[in-house]
N, C-alpha and C positions, 0 to 999 in steps of 0.2 A: 356595294350594298352596306346599308347601313344597319349594325343592329343595335337598337336601343332598348330597353330596361326602365327609363324614367317616362311615368305617364304624361308629365310636363312636356316633357322632350319630344315624345310622337305626336303629341296635338299639335304644338306649335308649327313642327316640321310638313304635316300636312295639311294644316291651316292656311301657310304660305303656299304651298303646291294648289291648294285650291283657289286661294285670292289672286295666286299669277295667271288662272286661267287653265290648269290642268286638269285631266280628267284623272279620278284615283279608283281605281281598282284594290277591293281588300279581299283576302282570303283567310280567313280566319279557321286556324289548325291545333289540334291538341301534341303535332308533334309525331314520330314514329310515320315519318312521311313515307308514301308510296305514289306510283304512277297517276293515281287516281288525284291526288292533291296537286301534282305539279299540272297537270292538265286542268287545273283551274286556274293557275297561275299563269297556263299559256293561255287560254282564254282573257283573261285578266288582260294581257298583253298585248291580243287582238286588238280591244276595242278602248282600253286605257293609256295615259300619258304616262303615270306613276304606277306601281305595281308594290303593295302592301301585302304582307304575310303576318301572322299572328302564329306564336308558339305558346300554348298555355294549357296543361294540364288541370283542367275546372274541377276543385274537390266537390263544389254542390251540385253537380251533374250525377255526381257517383251515391249507391246507395249504401248504407254502414254495411252489407255483405258483398258487396261489388269488387271491381279488381283496380279501385284506386293506386293501392300501393306499387301492385305490378304491373301498372298500366307503362309498357316502353316508352322511355325516354332515353333518344338519341340525336341529342341535340346538335353535336358536331358534323354528325353526317346529314342533320334535316338544313341546316344552316349552307353545307356545301352545294346541297340539291338544290336549295332556295336560290342560291348565287347563280348555280349554273344554268337555272330557266328562266333567270332575269328579275328578280325582286330589288326593288329600290331600296326599300324598308322594311326590316324584320322587329317586329315589336315581342317581345321577351320577357313580359313582367314575373315578378315571385308574387306569391300567394298572399304574400301583406298585403302588397300594394293595390292589389283588386280587394282584398277581402279585408280590413285593417280591424283592430281589434275593438268590439263592441259594432260590428257591422250587424244592422239587421233589417236591411230594405231587399225585397225580392221582388218580382214582376211575376204577378199571376199569368199563367200561360193562357191562352184562347180555349175556346172550347172543341176545336178540333185536335187536342192534346190531350181529351180526357180520355178516349178509349184505346187500346193495344199498348202502346211503350209508356202512355200515361199509367194504365190500368198495370201492366206487368212491371214498372218503375216509377213508384210513387215517389214524388217531388221531383225526378228526373229533369223535366222540362221546365220543372221553377227553376232549376239552375241553371239550362240551357238559355229559358230568354233573358235572363239576369244577366250572364257573362256574356251575349250577345250585343244587348242592349247597352252595355258600360264598352264595349268594343265599338258600336256605332258612336258614343258618345266622343271617345276618346280619339277614334279613327275617323274623322269627318268626310269619310268615301263617296264617291258618286256611286258605285255600285257593289254589291258583294255577292261574291261566287262561293252556293255550295253543291254538294255533290246529290246527285238524287236517289244512290244508294241509301241515304238517309229520308228516306220519303215524307216521311211522318214530321221529321224535324224541318226540312226545309219547308213542308206547309206553314207549320206552328210559328215560323220565324217570319216568314212573307205575311202570317197574317196579323203578328205581332206591329209589325211595321207598318200595315194599312190604318189596323185599329189606333195605333198612338202616332199617327200621323209622322212617322222618322223619313226625315230628308234622303232617304237612301232609296236604290232599287236593289231587288233583290231577283238574281238572276241562280236558276237551277241548272247544271250541266249533267251530261248523260254520266249514268254507271257504268267506270272501265272496269274491265274483267280480263283474268288470265286466258289464256287462249283456250282452254277447257272450258270457259263457260265461269267458275267461282269469283263473284265481287271481290275487288280489293280491299281488302280492309286492314288497318294496323292491327288486329287482335288475329289474323292469320297466322300470323309468327306464334301462337301461342300453341297449333295446330301440329300432332305427330305427325310420322307420313301414312301410317293408316287413318289418322283422321281428316289428314288432308283431301284423302279419295271420299270418302265419307261424307266430308261436307259438301261436296259435289251434288248432295241429293236436294239441296236449296234449289240449285238451277236446274236439275232435271225435273224436280218438281214444278213449279213455274213451267217449263216447256211442255210437259205433260199437259197442263191446264188449259195453258195456250191452242195446244193442237188440239184439244175438244175444241174449244170455242170457234177453231176455224172450220170445224165439222159442221158447224151449226149448235152446237149446245147452247145454252142460256140458262141453265136452273143451275143457281149460284151454289147448292146443295151437293148438287153431283162434282160439280168444279171443284169445291173445298173437300169432297171424298177422295179426288183424284191426287190432291196435294198431298192429305197425309197419308193417304196408302203409298207417294211416290217416296213420301219423308220414310214412312217405316221401312218401305223396301231397301231401303241403305242405311236400315239401323238407326235411324234416327227418332229417338221415341219422347224426347223430352220435348215436347213443341208448344210453345207460349202461345202462340197464332198461327194459322195459314187461312187466310179468309180472301175473299173477294168481296172488295166495297167500292164506296162511289169515290172517285178521286179527288173532289173537291171537298167532299165534308168530313170522309172516311165512316161513314156510316155503314151498316150492312145493307145489303141488297138479298131478294128474293131471287130476281129473275135481273139478267145482263140489259141493263140499258141505260145510253147515253157513256161517257166515259169512264171508265172503272180502273183499279188499281188491286194488285194482288199482292198483299203483304204476306211475309214469312218471317216470324223470327224461333228458331230453335237452338238448343243445345249439343254439341258435338263434342264430347269429352265436359269438361268445362268450361270449353269457351261457347260465349253466347253468339252467332251470328243472327244477322239479319240481311232479308234482299227483296224485292221487289220486281213487279212488273208493271206498266200501264198498257191498259186495254184503252184503246180508242173508239167508241162505240161509231 
């Protein structure tokens, strides 16, 4: 496994792999890796000849009051996990090489990023689309892998790729969960013991709404009330959103029809968590 920090070197390596006829899978990460990240690399290994991961805590996607400075940075442990998982290359740039002095060009995210995270975290998707497009330029991979836990983010990236004719395929992989249902997240390590139990309210809320759907409930207002009630039952009172929306545009619904997705963002203590559940129509 080669660890590369120079942008010219990573481009030359991957361009050579592609020119030699090998397919390349890319897994962009911010580090603090868990089994969910590793599952993306394992998926890449299944269908690609060469596997690349990136580790970069991207400052442009954090708001001024968010957790950029305390976001977990565990590089040595991350590299060991990636090597065991079969990564061939890991790109670990520094911030200056990505955003040099005077940098002023950013990507405007597509409209699917306007609501929900877009409203709660102004500028977040601008930072996401910018760094992801930069990585796609530096690492001309065949396919890139993202987790479904960040459902809106994956949709934003896929839409950007389609809109800008970027020659890469985006594959969204299933959310990995702990045995009790909590979605794996780098931010879970912020949770205290009691908060870890409280955080299960997100999964229980998704399950409660799903159960109502399975009994025939189609009124979105009823489903959203069930989400909020279950979150409140777990003493989760700071809810950014708990909604049932269209799966492709993330627009609000009044009645379930076609594919939909349940989206939740809420705070447990000082930790902001997100989760979702896809509902196939």
